[in-house]
LOMAR-104877 format. One line per 10 residues: their letters; for each residue x, y, z of N, C-alpha, C. Coordinates in nm, 3 decimals, decimal comma. Example, Ala and Ser with C-alpha at 12.3 -4.5 7.8 and 13.67 -1.06 7.14 Angstrom:
residues 2
AS> 1,319:-0,569:0,780:1,230:-0,450:0,780:1,320:-0,330:0,780  1,285:-0,225:0,708:1,367:-0,106:0,714:1,290:0,003:0,787
end
This chain:
residues 245
MADENDGPGR> 13,682:-2,049:2,701:13,698:-2,074:2,845:13,666:-2,222:2,873  13,750:-2,288:2,946:13,730:-2,430:2,971:13,619:-2,455:3,069  13,546:-2,567:3,047:13,439:-2,606:3,139:13,502:-2,649:3,271  13,430:-2,628:3,378:13,486:-2,659:3,511:13,504:-2,808:3,532  13,432:-2,891:3,450:13,446:-3,036:3,462:13,560:-3,091:3,378  13,614:-3,006:3,287:13,723:-3,054:3,202:13,848:-3,073:3,287  13,933:-3,162:3,242:14,057:-3,186:3,314:14,112:-3,319:3,271  14,226:-3,359:3,325:14,286:-3,487:3,290:14,188:-3,601:3,317  14,162:-3,690:3,212:14,075:-3,806:3,229:13,928:-3,773:3,229  13,889:-3,646:3,204:13,748:-3,610:3,211:13,698:-3,551:3,079
RRAPLRDRLM> 13,766:-3,583:2,968:13,727:-3,529:2,840:13,596:-3,591:2,794  13,517:-3,511:2,728:13,391:-3,561:2,675:13,416:-3,648:2,552  13,337:-3,756:2,537:13,350:-3,843:2,420:13,301:-3,770:2,297  13,360:-3,795:2,181:13,315:-3,732:2,057:13,168:-3,766:2,032  13,100:-3,680:1,958:12,958:-3,698:1,928:12,932:-3,829:1,855  13,024:-3,867:1,765:13,006:-3,992:1,691:13,001:-4,112:1,783  13,093:-4,118:1,883:13,095:-4,231:1,976:12,969:-4,237:2,060  12,920:-4,117:2,103:12,799:-4,117:2,183:12,678:-4,165:2,103  12,672:-4,128:1,975:12,561:-4,172:1,890:12,568:-4,324:1,867  12,691:-4,377:1,850:12,706:-4,521:1,828:12,663:-4,599:1,952
TAGILVLCGF> 12,699:-4,551:2,069:12,660:-4,618:2,194:12,508:-4,619:2,208  12,446:-4,506:2,177:12,300:-4,498:2,186:12,235:-4,595:2,089  12,293:-4,607:1,968:12,237:-4,699:1,868:12,244:-4,843:1,913  12,359:-4,880:1,975:12,374:-5,018:2,025:12,272:-5,047:2,134  12,250:-4,951:2,223:12,151:-4,972:2,330:12,011:-4,989:2,274  11,978:-4,911:2,170:11,846:-4,924:2,107:11,832:-5,060:2,041  11,939:-5,107:1,970:11,935:-5,238:1,905:11,917:-5,349:2,007  11,988:-5,339:2,120:11,973:-5,441:2,225:11,829:-5,443:2,277  11,771:-5,325:2,289:11,632:-5,319:2,335:11,538:-5,389:2,240  11,560:-5,370:2,108:11,477:-5,439:2,008:11,494:-5,590:2,017
MITGAAIASQ> 11,618:-5,635:2,035:11,645:-5,779:2,042:11,578:-5,842:2,164  11,586:-5,776:2,278:11,524:-5,829:2,399:11,373:-5,833:2,385  11,317:-5,727:2,325:11,172:-5,722:2,305:11,127:-5,831:2,208  11,205:-5,850:2,099:11,169:-5,954:2,002:11,175:-6,093:2,062  11,277:-6,119:2,145:11,287:-6,250:2,209:11,171:-6,275:2,303  11,130:-6,171:2,376:11,017:-6,186:2,469:10,889:-6,216:2,394  10,870:-6,150:2,278:10,749:-6,176:2,198:10,751:-6,316:2,141  10,868:-6,359:2,090:10,879:-6,492:2,028:10,859:-6,603:2,129  10,911:-6,584:2,251:10,901:-6,690:2,351:10,761:-6,706:2,406  10,683:-6,596:2,405:10,547:-6,599:2,461:10,547:-6,657:2,602
GRDLRPETDD> 10,646:-6,619:2,678:10,653:-6,663:2,817:10,721:-6,796:2,838  10,766:-6,862:2,726:10,831:-6,992:2,737:10,983:-6,975:2,735  11,052:-7,077:2,783:11,198:-7,077:2,781:11,244:-7,111:2,641  11,328:-7,022:2,580:11,374:-7,047:2,444:11,485:-7,151:2,438  11,543:-7,189:2,550:11,647:-7,290:2,549:11,586:-7,426:2,521  11,658:-7,514:2,453:11,602:-7,646:2,422:11,573:-7,725:2,548  11,461:-7,794:2,549:11,426:-7,878:2,664:11,522:-7,996:2,671  11,567:-8,028:2,793:11,664:-8,135:2,809:11,604:-8,272:2,784  11,472:-8,283:2,792:11,411:-8,415:2,774:11,352:-8,433:2,635  11,385:-8,339:2,540:11,334:-8,353:2,404:11,379:-8,484:2,342
MAGLVRSQAS> 11,509:-8,517:2,358:11,562:-8,639:2,298:11,499:-8,762:2,361  11,483:-8,762:2,493:11,420:-8,876:2,560:11,277:-8,894:2,511  11,205:-8,783:2,495:11,068:-8,791:2,445:11,063:-8,843:2,304  11,159:-8,802:2,220:11,165:-8,850:2,083:11,192:-9,000:2,079  11,282:-9,046:2,166:11,312:-9,189:2,171:11,190:-9,269:2,213  11,119:-9,219:2,315:10,998:-9,290:2,361:10,893:-9,294:2,252  10,876:-9,183:2,180:10,778:-9,178:2,073:10,812:-9,276:1,962  10,941:-9,281:1,923:10,982:-9,372:1,817:10,969:-9,517:1,862  11,002:-9,544:1,988:10,989:-9,680:2,040:10,843:-9,725:2,036  10,751:-9,636:2,073:10,609:-9,669:2,069:10,563:-9,695:1,926
HNADQARQVA> 10,613:-9,612:1,833:10,578:-9,630:1,692:10,629:-9,765:1,641  10,754:-9,798:1,677:10,812:-9,926:1,634:10,732:-10,044:1,689  10,688:-10,032:1,814:10,610:-10,140:1,875:10,477:-10,159:1,802  10,413:-10,048:1,766:10,288:-10,057:1,691:10,310:-10,124:1,555  10,418:-10,085:1,489:10,449:-10,144:1,358:10,476:-10,294:1,372  10,546:-10,331:1,479:10,577:-10,473:1,500:10,451:-10,554:1,522  10,356:-10,498:1,596:10,228:-10,569:1,617:10,154:-10,589:1,485  10,155:-10,487:1,401:10,089:-10,499:1,272:10,156:-10,604:1,184  10,290:-10,606:1,188:10,364:-10,705:1,111:10,331:-10,846:1,159  10,323:-10,864:1,290:10,291:-10,995:1,347:10,153:-11,041:1,302
QMRAKVDQLS> 10,056:-10,951:1,301:9,921:-10,986:1,258:9,919:-11,026:1,110  9,988:-10,948:1,028:9,992:-10,979:0,885:10,064:-11,110:0,859  10,176:-11,134:0,932:10,248:-11,259:0,910:10,165:-11,379:0,953  10,088:-11,365:1,061:10,002:-11,475:1,105:9,901:-11,510:0,995  9,847:-11,407:0,930:9,753:-11,433:0,820:9,822:-11,502:0,703  9,944:-11,456:0,671:10,019:-11,517:0,561:10,051:-11,662:0,593  10,095:-11,690:0,716:10,127:-11,827:0,755:10,004:-11,917:0,744  9,890:-11,867:0,788:9,768:-11,946:0,782:9,729:-11,975:0,638  9,740:-11,874:0,552:9,708:-11,894:0,410:9,806:-11,991:0,346  9,934:-11,983:0,387:10,034:-12,074:0,330:10,003:-12,218:0,365
KTRVADPGVA> 9,961:-12,242:0,488:9,930:-12,378:0,531:9,809:-12,433:0,458  9,710:-12,348:0,434:9,589:-12,395:0,366:9,616:-12,427:0,220  9,722:-12,367:0,163:9,754:-12,390:0,022:9,856:-12,502:0,003  9,913:-12,553:0,113:10,009:-12,663:0,103:9,933:-12,795:0,088  9,955:-12,860:-0,026:9,881:-12,984:-0,053:9,940:-13,103:0,024  10,071:-13,101:0,048:10,138:-13,213:0,114:10,130:-13,194:0,265  10,062:-13,281:0,338:10,055:-13,269:0,484:10,192:-13,273:0,551  10,287:-13,344:0,489:10,420:-13,353:0,546:10,492:-13,219:0,546  10,468:-13,140:0,439:10,530:-13,007:0,432:10,473:-12,916:0,540  10,340:-12,921:0,557:10,275:-12,841:0,661:10,327:-12,879:0,799
SSIDALSPGA> 10,347:-13,011:0,820:10,399:-13,057:0,948:10,541:-13,008:0,971  10,621:-13,003:0,863:10,759:-12,955:0,875:10,762:-12,807:0,910  10,669:-12,731:0,851:10,662:-12,588:0,882:10,634:-12,568:1,031  10,539:-12,644:1,083:10,506:-12,634:1,225:10,624:-12,673:1,313  10,699:-12,776:1,270:10,811:-12,825:1,351:10,927:-12,726:1,353  10,947:-12,655:1,241:11,061:-12,563:1,232:11,032:-12,425:1,289  10,904:-12,392:1,304:10,868:-12,257:1,351:10,926:-12,222:1,487  10,925:-12,313:1,587:10,982:-12,277:1,717:11,130:-12,242:1,708  11,205:-12,321:1,630:11,348:-12,294:1,616:11,376:-12,163:1,547  11,286:-12,121:1,459:11,301:-11,994:1,389:11,252:-11,877:1,473
GLTAVSGNAV> 11,194:-11,907:1,589:11,145:-11,801:1,677:11,008:-11,751:1,641  10,935:-11,822:1,558:10,806:-11,774:1,509:10,688:-11,819:1,594  10,713:-11,901:1,696:10,608:-11,942:1,788:10,659:-11,926:1,931  10,568:-11,907:2,024:10,605:-11,896:2,166:10,653:-12,032:2,216  10,749:-12,030:2,307:10,801:-12,154:2,364:10,814:-12,139:2,515  10,809:-12,252:2,585:10,821:-12,252:2,732:10,927:-12,353:2,773  10,992:-12,327:2,885:11,091:-12,419:2,937:11,173:-12,356:3,046  11,258:-12,436:3,109:11,347:-12,385:3,214:11,454:-12,297:3,150  11,488:-12,189:3,220:11,577:-12,090:3,159:11,681:-12,039:3,258  11,786:-11,982:3,201:11,889:-11,912:3,277:11,889:-11,767:3,231
RVTLDDAPLD> 11,914:-11,676:3,324:11,917:-11,533:3,292:12,055:-11,476:3,322  12,110:-11,404:3,227:12,236:-11,332:3,245:12,204:-11,183:3,243  12,246:-11,111:3,347:12,220:-10,967:3,357:12,352:-10,891:3,350  12,359:-10,798:3,255:12,477:-10,713:3,237:12,440:-10,570:3,273  12,532:-10,498:3,337:12,502:-10,361:3,376:12,630:-10,277:3,372  12,611:-10,145:3,353:12,724:-10,052:3,355:12,783:-10,044:3,495  12,905:-9,996:3,502:12,968:-9,973:3,632:12,896:-9,859:3,703  12,894:-9,859:3,837:12,832:-9,748:3,912:12,896:-9,615:3,876  12,820:-9,508:3,891:12,869:-9,375:3,854:12,988:-9,331:3,938  13,001:-9,386:4,060:13,112:-9,344:4,145:13,243:-9,412:4,108
VQPDGIDENL> 13,240:-9,503:4,010:13,363:-9,566:3,963:13,422:-9,478:3,854  13,529:-9,408:3,886:13,594:-9,317:3,793:13,746:-9,330:3,805  13,802:-9,443:3,765:13,947:-9,463:3,778:14,024:-9,369:3,687  14,137:-9,319:3,735:14,220:-9,227:3,659:14,282:-9,298:3,539  14,281:-9,229:3,425:14,347:-9,281:3,307:14,275:-9,394:3,237  14,148:-9,421:3,273:14,072:-9,530:3,213:13,965:-9,472:3,121  13,959:-9,523:2,999:13,858:-9,480:2,903:13,719:-9,512:2,958  13,630:-9,415:2,955:13,494:-9,435:3,008:13,419:-9,544:2,932  13,458:-9,572:2,809:13,391:-9,677:2,732:13,410:-9,815:2,794  13,513:-9,828:2,877:13,537:-9,956:2,943:13,444:-9,976:3,062
LVVHQQDIQM> 13,369:-9,874:3,098:13,284:-9,880:3,217:13,137:-9,903:3,183  13,106:-9,926:3,055:12,967:-9,947:3,014:12,956:-10,074:2,931  12,835:-10,126:2,924:12,807:-10,246:2,845:12,785:-10,205:2,700  12,849:-10,277:2,609:12,837:-10,249:2,467:12,765:-10,363:2,395  12,730:-10,337:2,269:12,658:-10,437:2,192:12,737:-10,566:2,180  12,871:-10,554:2,168:12,952:-10,675:2,153:12,952:-10,759:2,280  12,931:-10,696:2,395:12,922:-10,772:2,520:12,794:-10,855:2,523  12,684:-10,792:2,483:12,556:-10,864:2,478:12,563:-10,974:2,373  12,617:-10,941:2,256:12,627:-11,041:2,149:12,714:-11,158:2,191  12,821:-11,129:2,268:12,908:-11,234:2,315:12,833:-11,333:2,403
VVNVLWTGGA> 12,753:-11,283:2,496:12,676:-11,371:2,584:12,574:-11,451:2,503  12,508:-11,385:2,408:12,412:-11,454:2,322:12,478:-11,569:2,247  12,596:-11,544:2,190:12,666:-11,648:2,114:12,707:-11,764:2,203  12,754:-11,733:2,324:12,794:-11,840:2,417:12,675:-11,927:2,453  12,560:-11,865:2,476:12,440:-11,941:2,512:12,392:-12,027:2,396  12,397:-11,972:2,274:12,360:-12,056:2,158:12,453:-12,176:2,147  12,583:-12,150:2,163:12,681:-12,258:2,155:12,660:-12,361:2,266  12,612:-12,313:2,381:12,586:-12,404:2,493:12,458:-12,484:2,480  12,384:-12,466:2,370:12,265:-12,548:2,346:12,133:-12,479:2,372  12,132:-12,347:2,378:12,005:-12,276:2,400:11,905:-12,309:2,290
QAMTVQGQRV> 11,780:-12,331:2,329:11,675:-12,364:2,234:11,595:-12,241:2,193  11,592:-12,142:2,278:11,522:-12,016:2,250:11,583:-11,910:2,340  11,571:-11,783:2,298:11,637:-11,678:2,374:11,563:-11,545:2,359  11,573:-11,462:2,463:11,521:-11,325:2,457:11,627:-11,230:2,511  11,624:-11,108:2,462:11,704:-10,998:2,516:11,606:-10,886:2,550  11,604:-10,846:2,675:11,508:-10,745:2,722:11,363:-10,789:2,691  11,338:-10,918:2,695:11,204:-10,970:2,672:11,168:-10,988:2,526  11,255:-10,945:2,434:11,229:-10,961:2,292:11,294:-11,090:2,241  11,218:-11,166:2,162:11,268:-11,293:2,110:11,384:-11,268:2,013  11,488:-11,347:2,030:11,607:-11,339:1,945:11,599:-11,446:1,838
TSTTGIKCVG> 11,627:-11,408:1,714:11,630:-11,503:1,602:11,766:-11,498:1,535  11,782:-11,578:1,430:11,909:-11,581:1,358:11,937:-11,450:1,285  11,834:-11,367:1,265:11,852:-11,240:1,194:11,856:-11,121:1,289  11,853:-11,145:1,419:11,851:-11,036:1,516:11,984:-10,960:1,515  11,975:-10,827:1,508:12,093:-10,742:1,515:12,086:-10,655:1,639  12,196:-10,645:1,712:12,204:-10,563:1,833:12,296:-10,446:1,803  12,248:-10,323:1,824:12,325:-10,205:1,788:12,335:-10,109:1,907  12,448:-10,040:1,914:12,467:-9,934:2,013:12,430:-9,800:1,952  12,349:-9,723:2,021:12,317:-9,587:1,980:12,333:-9,498:2,103  12,441:-9,421:2,107:12,468:-9,341:2,226:12,494:-9,433:2,345
NTVVLHGVPY> 12,423:-9,408:2,454:12,440:-9,491:2,574:12,326:-9,592:2,588  12,260:-9,624:2,477:12,155:-9,725:2,478:12,185:-9,833:2,376  12,115:-9,945:2,389:12,126:-10,055:2,292:11,992:-10,067:2,221  11,997:-10,078:2,089:11,875:-10,087:2,008:11,858:-10,230:1,959  11,740:-10,285:1,986:11,708:-10,422:1,946:11,575:-10,421:1,873  11,576:-10,464:1,747:11,455:-10,464:1,665:11,390:-10,326:1,660  11,474:-10,222:1,657:11,424:-10,086:1,646:11,383:-10,021:1,777  11,394:-10,093:1,887:11,352:-10,039:2,018:11,477:-10,014:2,103  11,495:-9,891:2,155:11,612:-9,862:2,239:11,591:-9,908:2,383  11,697:-9,959:2,443:11,692:-10,003:2,583:11,813:-9,949:2,658
APPYRIEAIG> 11,791:-9,917:2,785:11,899:-9,876:2,873:11,933:-9,991:2,967  12,054:-9,994:3,023:12,090:-10,102:3,116:12,008:-10,095:3,243  11,996:-10,208:3,315:12,065:-10,335:3,291:12,002:-10,415:3,177  12,085:-10,499:3,114:12,042:-10,580:3,001:12,022:-10,725:3,046  11,904:-10,778:3,022:11,870:-10,914:3,066:11,859:-11,007:2,946  11,938:-11,112:2,949:11,940:-11,213:2,843:11,893:-11,343:2,904  11,785:-11,400:2,850:11,732:-11,527:2,902:11,739:-11,633:2,792  11,773:-11,754:2,833:11,785:-11,865:2,738:11,718:-11,989:2,794  11,635:-12,051:2,712:11,570:-12,178:2,748:11,658:-12,293:2,698  11,673:-12,393:2,781:11,752:-12,510:2,742:11,793:-12,591:2,864
DVPALIKALD> 11,896:-12,671:2,847:11,953:-12,748:2,957:12,029:-12,649:3,046  11,970:-12,609:3,157:12,026:-12,502:3,238:12,167:-12,533:3,285  12,196:-12,651:3,341:12,336:-12,679:3,382:12,434:-12,668:3,265  12,392:-12,712:3,145:12,481:-12,703:3,029:12,504:-12,557:2,989  12,401:-12,475:3,000:12,415:-12,333:2,966:12,509:-12,262:3,064  12,493:-12,293:3,192:12,581:-12,231:3,293:12,725:-12,278:3,274  12,742:-12,405:3,239:12,876:-12,458:3,213:12,941:-12,386:3,095  12,861:-12,361:2,990:12,914:-12,290:2,873:12,962:-12,151:2,912  12,887:-12,084:2,998:12,928:-11,951:3,044:13,055:-11,959:3,127  13,064:-12,060:3,215:13,180:-12,074:3,303:13,307:-12,105:3,225
ESESVSVYKE> 13,294:-12,178:3,114:13,411:-12,223:3,039:13,448:-12,131:2,923  13,370:-12,029:2,899:13,395:-11,939:2,787:13,512:-11,845:2,816  13,609:-11,838:2,724:13,721:-11,746:2,740:13,673:-11,601:2,729  13,576:-11,577:2,641:13,524:-11,441:2,624:13,457:-11,392:2,752  13,383:-11,479:2,816:13,319:-11,444:2,942:13,425:-11,418:3,050  13,530:-11,497:3,050:13,638:-11,479:3,148:13,702:-11,341:3,134  13,722:-11,298:3,010:13,778:-11,164:2,987:13,682:-11,057:3,038  13,554:-11,074:3,010:13,456:-10,977:3,057:13,455:-10,970:3,209  13,468:-11,086:3,275:13,466:-11,089:3,421:13,586:-11,016:3,481  13,695:-11,006:3,406:13,809:-10,929:3,455:13,770:-10,782:3,472
YVTAYRLGWQ> 13,691:-10,731:3,378:13,643:-10,593:3,388:13,537:-10,582:3,498  13,462:-10,688:3,519:13,364:-10,689:3,628:13,437:-10,672:3,761  13,547:-10,744:3,777:13,624:-10,736:3,901:13,695:-10,602:3,915  13,751:-10,553:3,805:13,832:-10,431:3,811:13,747:-10,305:3,824  13,632:-10,300:3,753:13,556:-10,176:3,745:13,411:-10,190:3,790  13,379:-10,304:3,851:13,245:-10,327:3,909:13,133:-10,322:3,805  13,162:-10,369:3,684:13,055:-10,387:3,587:12,958:-10,493:3,640  12,831:-10,481:3,601:12,732:-10,576:3,651:12,737:-10,709:3,576  12,739:-10,818:3,650:12,735:-10,953:3,592:12,665:-11,045:3,690  12,555:-11,105:3,646:12,480:-11,196:3,733:12,418:-11,307:3,649
VTEVGRVTMP> 12,434:-11,429:3,695:12,375:-11,545:3,629:12,275:-11,607:3,726  12,149:-11,623:3,680:12,042:-11,669:3,767:11,961:-11,777:3,698  11,928:-11,883:3,773:11,832:-11,982:3,723:11,692:-11,929:3,753  11,610:-11,912:3,652:11,479:-11,847:3,670:11,362:-11,944:3,660  11,391:-12,075:3,654:11,281:-12,171:3,647:11,214:-12,171:3,509  11,088:-12,205:3,507:11,016:-12,218:3,380:10,964:-12,081:3,335  10,990:-12,048:3,211:10,944:-11,922:3,154:10,879:-11,949:3,018  10,802:-11,853:2,973:10,743:-11,858:2,839:10,795:-11,739:2,759  10,854:-11,769:2,645:10,909:-11,665:2,560:10,815:-11,640:2,442  10,786:-11,513:2,414:10,692:-11,481:2,306:10,752:-11,510:2,169
AYKGTLSVSH> 10,666:-11,521:2,070:10,713:-11,536:1,932:10,775:-11,406:1,883  10,866:-11,418:1,790:10,926:-11,300:1,728:10,819:-11,229:1,647  10,808:-11,096:1,664:10,701:-11,020:1,600:10,750:-10,925:1,491  10,880:-10,925:1,467:10,934:-10,834:1,367:10,928:-10,891:1,227  10,997:-10,822:1,135:11,000:-10,865:0,996:11,110:-10,967:0,976  11,093:-11,050:0,874:11,194:-11,150:0,838:11,248:-11,113:0,699  11,372:-11,068:0,695:11,432:-11,028:0,567:11,554:-11,116:0,543  11,530:-11,237:0,496:11,637:-11,334:0,472:11,661:-11,342:0,322  11,785:-11,314:0,279:11,818:-11,319:0,136:11,880:-11,452:0,097  11,943:-11,523:0,196:12,003:-11,653:0,168:11,970:-11,747:0,283
ATPVK> 11,948:-11,873:0,250:11,916:-11,973:0,353:11,969:-12,108:0,310  11,998:-12,191:0,409:12,044:-12,327:0,385:11,945:-12,425:0,448  11,899:-12,524:0,373:11,802:-12,620:0,429:11,861:-12,694:0,548  11,777:-12,719:0,649:11,819:-12,795:0,766:11,819:-12,942:0,733  11,931:-13,011:0,761:11,940:-13,155:0,732:11,902:-13,237:0,852
end
């Protein structure tokens, strides 16, 4: 005799299907319980600021290492001078140190500030890479200032030397192992009018200014008066050198 609930579309599921459904529900229960125990009340999703915290930690570590290197190099320099028998050689070392970035220097300076385009600038069909400052943009300004007669230079307050490398990592620029976000400030000590003239006459700068006009990239040149630039505190790894004549 048929059950009163039987009828079209009301057939009971086979026993095997019902057991499988029950098993899946039990397994889900175990998974939810295990996740709750593992999390101990914390969010199991990765924290969005983990990478930023890692960068800050590494930057702090790099700064500590740089200070230690500076202290050790100062001791080595002092020992080297005491062992130099020729006073003329010691005098030459002192004279060349500022040019090598190994001593602090003071003088009138010009500052060039580069910055990414504002976030509301989103032109159709334009690669987003054209809207941010890259390492080659910073290096271009540095090269123009050296060519214009800069006597000393800093990027983001760090002394630039002949061995300084500027690298892009994600949306930041890394200088001497320390990551920086825009805006990027480049300062150069020297004949300020000559430095500004070099920037005005540079073809590379002219090309960059086209993007400044088109996409509102940041570009500012400022006379900052007299500044003091710190000595370079990093390592010196020079494999080849040419004597200065």
